[in-house]
C-alpha atoms as an extended CHARMM CRD file, in Angstrom:
* protein
*
       116  EXT
         1         1  MET       CA             12.4680000000       24.2700000000      -13.5350000000  PROA      1               0.0000000000
         2         2  ASP       CA             13.6760000000       21.3880000000      -15.4260000000  PROA      2               0.0000000000
         3         3  MET       CA             12.1600000000       17.9160000000      -15.1290000000  PROA      3               0.0000000000
         4         4  GLN       CA             15.0040000000       16.4080000000      -12.4200000000  PROA      4               0.0000000000
         5         5  GLU       CA             13.8410000000       19.5080000000      -10.1090000000  PROA      5               0.0000000000
         6         6  ALA       CA             10.2840000000       18.8730000000      -11.0760000000  PROA      6               0.0000000000
         7         7  ALA       CA             11.0070000000       15.1620000000       -9.8080000000  PROA      7               0.0000000000
         8         8  GLU       CA             12.3880000000       16.3490000000       -6.8630000000  PROA      8               0.0000000000
         9         9  LYS       CA              9.5940000000       18.4170000000       -5.6650000000  PROA      9               0.0000000000
        10        10  ALA       CA              7.0650000000       15.7660000000       -6.5350000000  PROA      10              0.0000000000
        11        11  ASP       CA              8.9310000000       13.2310000000       -4.5100000000  PROA      11              0.0000000000
        12        12  ALA       CA              9.3000000000       15.9730000000       -1.4550000000  PROA      12              0.0000000000
        13        13  LEU       CA              5.2170000000       16.6350000000       -1.8700000000  PROA      13              0.0000000000
        14        14  VAL       CA              4.6500000000       12.7080000000       -1.6810000000  PROA      14              0.0000000000
        15        15  TYR       CA              6.8230000000       12.2100000000        1.3330000000  PROA      15              0.0000000000
        16        16  ARG       CA              5.6320000000       15.4580000000        3.2080000000  PROA      16              0.0000000000
        17        17  THR       CA              1.6610000000       14.4470000000        2.3450000000  PROA      17              0.0000000000
        18        18  PHE       CA              2.3930000000       11.0260000000        4.0650000000  PROA      18              0.0000000000
        19        19  ARG       CA              4.3010000000       12.1000000000        6.8850000000  PROA      19              0.0000000000
        20        20  ALA       CA              1.3240000000       14.4240000000        7.7850000000  PROA      20              0.0000000000
        21        21  VAL       CA             -0.8230000000       11.4540000000        8.8200000000  PROA      21              0.0000000000
        22        22  ARG       CA             -0.6140000000        9.9220000000       11.7400000000  PROA      22              0.0000000000
        23        23  PRO       CA             -0.6330000000        7.0970000000       12.5870000000  PROA      23              0.0000000000
        24        24  PRO       CA              1.9820000000        6.7650000000        9.9120000000  PROA      24              0.0000000000
        25        25  LEU       CA              0.9790000000        5.0470000000        6.4910000000  PROA      25              0.0000000000
        26        26  ASP       CA              2.7090000000        2.0870000000        4.7460000000  PROA      26              0.0000000000
        27        27  TRP       CA              3.2110000000        3.2890000000        1.5220000000  PROA      27              0.0000000000
        28        28  THR       CA              5.3240000000        2.7460000000       -1.6440000000  PROA      28              0.0000000000
        29        29  HSD       CA              6.3330000000        4.2560000000       -4.8390000000  PROA      29              0.0000000000
        30        30  ASP       CA              4.0840000000        3.2150000000       -7.7390000000  PROA      30              0.0000000000
        31        31  ALA       CA              5.2540000000        3.3050000000      -11.5250000000  PROA      31              0.0000000000
        32        32  SER       CA              6.6510000000        7.1000000000      -12.4410000000  PROA      32              0.0000000000
        33        33  ASP       CA              6.9490000000        8.4460000000      -15.9470000000  PROA      33              0.0000000000
        34        34  HSD       CA              7.8720000000       11.7060000000      -17.4280000000  PROA      34              0.0000000000
        35        35  GLY       CA              6.7380000000       13.4680000000      -20.8030000000  PROA      35              0.0000000000
        36        36  SER       CA              8.8590000000       14.5140000000      -23.6650000000  PROA      36              0.0000000000
        37        37  CYS       CA             10.4860000000       18.0490000000      -23.8880000000  PROA      37              0.0000000000
        38        38  GLY       CA             10.2380000000       20.5170000000      -26.4040000000  PROA      38              0.0000000000
        39        39  GLY       CA              7.4150000000       21.1130000000      -28.5500000000  PROA      39              0.0000000000
        40        40  SER       CA              5.2280000000       24.1010000000      -28.9940000000  PROA      40              0.0000000000
        41        41  ASP       CA              5.0500000000       24.8220000000      -25.1440000000  PROA      41              0.0000000000
        42        42  ASP       CA              8.9270000000       23.6120000000      -24.6110000000  PROA      42              0.0000000000
        43        43  TYR       CA              8.5780000000       21.6450000000      -21.4770000000  PROA      43              0.0000000000
        44        44  GLY       CA              7.9110000000       18.4360000000      -20.1500000000  PROA      44              0.0000000000
        45        45  ASP       CA              6.3860000000       16.7900000000      -17.4010000000  PROA      45              0.0000000000
        46        46  VAL       CA              7.0410000000       14.7320000000      -14.5610000000  PROA      46              0.0000000000
        47        47  THR       CA              4.7500000000       11.9620000000      -12.8810000000  PROA      47              0.0000000000
        48        48  ARG       CA              5.5050000000       10.6750000000       -9.5800000000  PROA      48              0.0000000000
        49        49  ARG       CA              2.9510000000        7.9480000000       -8.1730000000  PROA      49              0.0000000000
        50        50  ALA       CA              2.8210000000        6.5310000000       -4.6490000000  PROA      50              0.0000000000
        51        51  VAL       CA              0.3090000000        3.8120000000       -3.5460000000  PROA      51              0.0000000000
        52        52  VAL       CA             -0.9920000000        3.2210000000        0.2730000000  PROA      52              0.0000000000
        53        53  MET       CA             -0.3430000000       -0.1380000000        1.0630000000  PROA      53              0.0000000000
        54        54  THR       CA             -1.9210000000        0.0970000000        4.8270000000  PROA      54              0.0000000000
        55        55  LYS       CA             -5.7820000000       -1.4670000000        4.4460000000  PROA      55              0.0000000000
        56        56  VAL       CA             -7.9060000000        1.9980000000        5.3290000000  PROA      56              0.0000000000
        57        57  SER       CA            -11.5240000000        0.7650000000        6.2290000000  PROA      57              0.0000000000
        58        58  ASP       CA            -14.4860000000        2.2860000000        5.0080000000  PROA      58              0.0000000000
        59        59  GLU       CA            -15.3440000000        4.0410000000        8.0060000000  PROA      59              0.0000000000
        60        60  ARG       CA            -12.0260000000        5.6730000000        7.9730000000  PROA      60              0.0000000000
        61        61  ARG       CA            -11.4900000000        6.5820000000        4.5310000000  PROA      61              0.0000000000
        62        62  GLY       CA            -13.1730000000       10.1320000000        4.9140000000  PROA      62              0.0000000000
        63        63  ALA       CA            -11.0860000000       10.8740000000        7.7950000000  PROA      63              0.0000000000
        64        64  LEU       CA             -7.8290000000       10.2680000000        5.7680000000  PROA      64              0.0000000000
        65        65  LEU       CA             -9.0410000000       12.3560000000        3.2150000000  PROA      65              0.0000000000
        66        66  GLY       CA             -9.9610000000       15.2250000000        5.4810000000  PROA      66              0.0000000000
        67        67  VAL       CA             -6.1550000000       14.7890000000        7.2610000000  PROA      67              0.0000000000
        68        68  ILE       CA             -4.5310000000       15.0650000000        3.4310000000  PROA      68              0.0000000000
        69        69  LYS       CA             -6.6910000000       17.9500000000        2.5610000000  PROA      69              0.0000000000
        70        70  ARG       CA             -5.9950000000       20.0610000000        5.7290000000  PROA      70              0.0000000000
        71        71  TYR       CA             -2.1560000000       19.6060000000        5.1620000000  PROA      71              0.0000000000
        72        72  TRP       CA             -2.4750000000       20.4820000000        1.5330000000  PROA      72              0.0000000000
        73        73  LYS       CA             -4.1220000000       23.6130000000        2.7440000000  PROA      73              0.0000000000
        74        74  LYS       CA             -1.9680000000       24.4750000000        5.3790000000  PROA      74              0.0000000000
        75        75  SER       CA              1.1130000000       23.6590000000        2.9850000000  PROA      75              0.0000000000
        76        76  GLY       CA             -0.4660000000       26.4170000000        0.6990000000  PROA      76              0.0000000000
        77        77  LEU       CA             -2.1250000000       23.9430000000       -1.9360000000  PROA      77              0.0000000000
        78        78  LYS       CA             -4.9100000000       25.1820000000       -3.4140000000  PROA      78              0.0000000000
        79        79  ILE       CA             -7.9170000000       22.5140000000       -3.5590000000  PROA      79              0.0000000000
        80        80  THR       CA             -9.2460000000       22.4120000000       -7.1640000000  PROA      80              0.0000000000
        81        81  LYS       CA            -11.8660000000       19.4800000000       -7.2440000000  PROA      81              0.0000000000
        82        82  VAL       CA            -13.3700000000       17.1660000000       -4.6400000000  PROA      82              0.0000000000
        83        83  ILE       CA            -15.2690000000       14.2360000000       -5.8070000000  PROA      83              0.0000000000
        84        84  SER       CA            -17.0920000000       13.1180000000       -2.6920000000  PROA      84              0.0000000000
        85        85  ASP       CA            -18.3380000000        9.8580000000       -3.9780000000  PROA      85              0.0000000000
        86        86  LYS       CA            -19.0770000000        7.1050000000       -1.6290000000  PROA      86              0.0000000000
        87        87  GLU       CA            -17.1080000000        4.4740000000       -2.9940000000  PROA      87              0.0000000000
        88        88  PHE       CA            -14.4420000000        6.2450000000       -5.2170000000  PROA      88              0.0000000000
        89        89  PRO       CA            -13.7790000000        9.5800000000       -3.6150000000  PROA      89              0.0000000000
        90        90  GLU       CA            -11.1620000000       11.8520000000       -5.2770000000  PROA      90              0.0000000000
        91        91  MET       CA             -9.1360000000       14.9750000000       -4.3750000000  PROA      91              0.0000000000
        92        92  TYR       CA             -6.9830000000       17.5750000000       -6.4770000000  PROA      92              0.0000000000
        93        93  ALA       CA             -4.8170000000       20.5000000000       -5.7580000000  PROA      93              0.0000000000
        94        94  GLU       CA             -1.9730000000       22.6050000000       -6.9070000000  PROA      94              0.0000000000
        95        95  THR       CA              0.6120000000       24.6200000000       -5.7340000000  PROA      95              0.0000000000
        96        96  GLY       CA              0.2790000000       28.5990000000       -5.8700000000  PROA      96              0.0000000000
        97        97  ASP       CA              2.4320000000       28.7980000000       -8.7190000000  PROA      97              0.0000000000
        98        98  GLY       CA              0.7450000000       25.9540000000      -10.5840000000  PROA      98              0.0000000000
        99        99  GLN       CA              3.7840000000       24.0240000000      -11.1420000000  PROA      99              0.0000000000
       100       100  LEU       CA              2.8990000000       21.2450000000       -9.1890000000  PROA      100             0.0000000000
       101       101  ARG       CA             -0.5440000000       19.3190000000       -9.3970000000  PROA      101             0.0000000000
       102       102  THR       CA             -1.6270000000       16.5300000000       -7.2350000000  PROA      102             0.0000000000
       103       103  GLY       CA             -4.4730000000       14.1020000000       -7.0250000000  PROA      103             0.0000000000
       104       104  LEU       CA             -5.3940000000       11.4130000000       -4.2670000000  PROA      104             0.0000000000
       105       105  VAL       CA             -7.7950000000        8.9180000000       -5.5320000000  PROA      105             0.0000000000
       106       106  VAL       CA             -9.5500000000        6.1610000000       -4.0740000000  PROA      106             0.0000000000
       107       107  GLY       CA             -9.5450000000        2.7620000000       -6.0080000000  PROA      107             0.0000000000
       108       108  GLU       CA            -12.0880000000       -0.1060000000       -6.0050000000  PROA      108             0.0000000000
       109       109  GLU       CA            -10.4650000000       -2.2750000000       -3.0430000000  PROA      109             0.0000000000
       110       110  GLY       CA            -10.1440000000        1.0200000000       -1.2190000000  PROA      110             0.0000000000
       111       111  GLN       CA             -6.1940000000        1.6270000000       -1.5430000000  PROA      111             0.0000000000
       112       112  PHE       CA             -5.1790000000        5.2450000000       -1.6830000000  PROA      112             0.0000000000
       113       113  PHE       CA             -3.4310000000        6.5100000000       -4.9080000000  PROA      113             0.0000000000
       114       114  LEU       CA             -1.5600000000        9.9370000000       -4.7510000000  PROA      114             0.0000000000
       115       115  ASP       CA             -0.0590000000       11.3240000000       -8.0240000000  PROA      115             0.0000000000
       116       116  VAL       CA              1.8050000000       14.5970000000       -8.4100000000  PROA      116             0.0000000000
């Protein structure tokens, strides 16, 4: 897939992931970037980022991670890594074909960051 198609698929994954959460989350796009095309592997990469603006309490962070994990699995993503740190949990997954990789990270103030 070319970089435009990758960006569109990444955006769609971000939207679908957040739509799976009830009650809805307030979120926004964060800075996105793309790697260079060409080189020995002859492909570039695109990264889409989103930040959850909703304040998620300490008590509900694990539940939110669980909802997203179940959604990703139901959608055919393979969970590749889970870091169950009490303060800064992280979760990573990829599509079956390996073309998209995603990560959900909880930051210092409890913000959730999603990268695809």
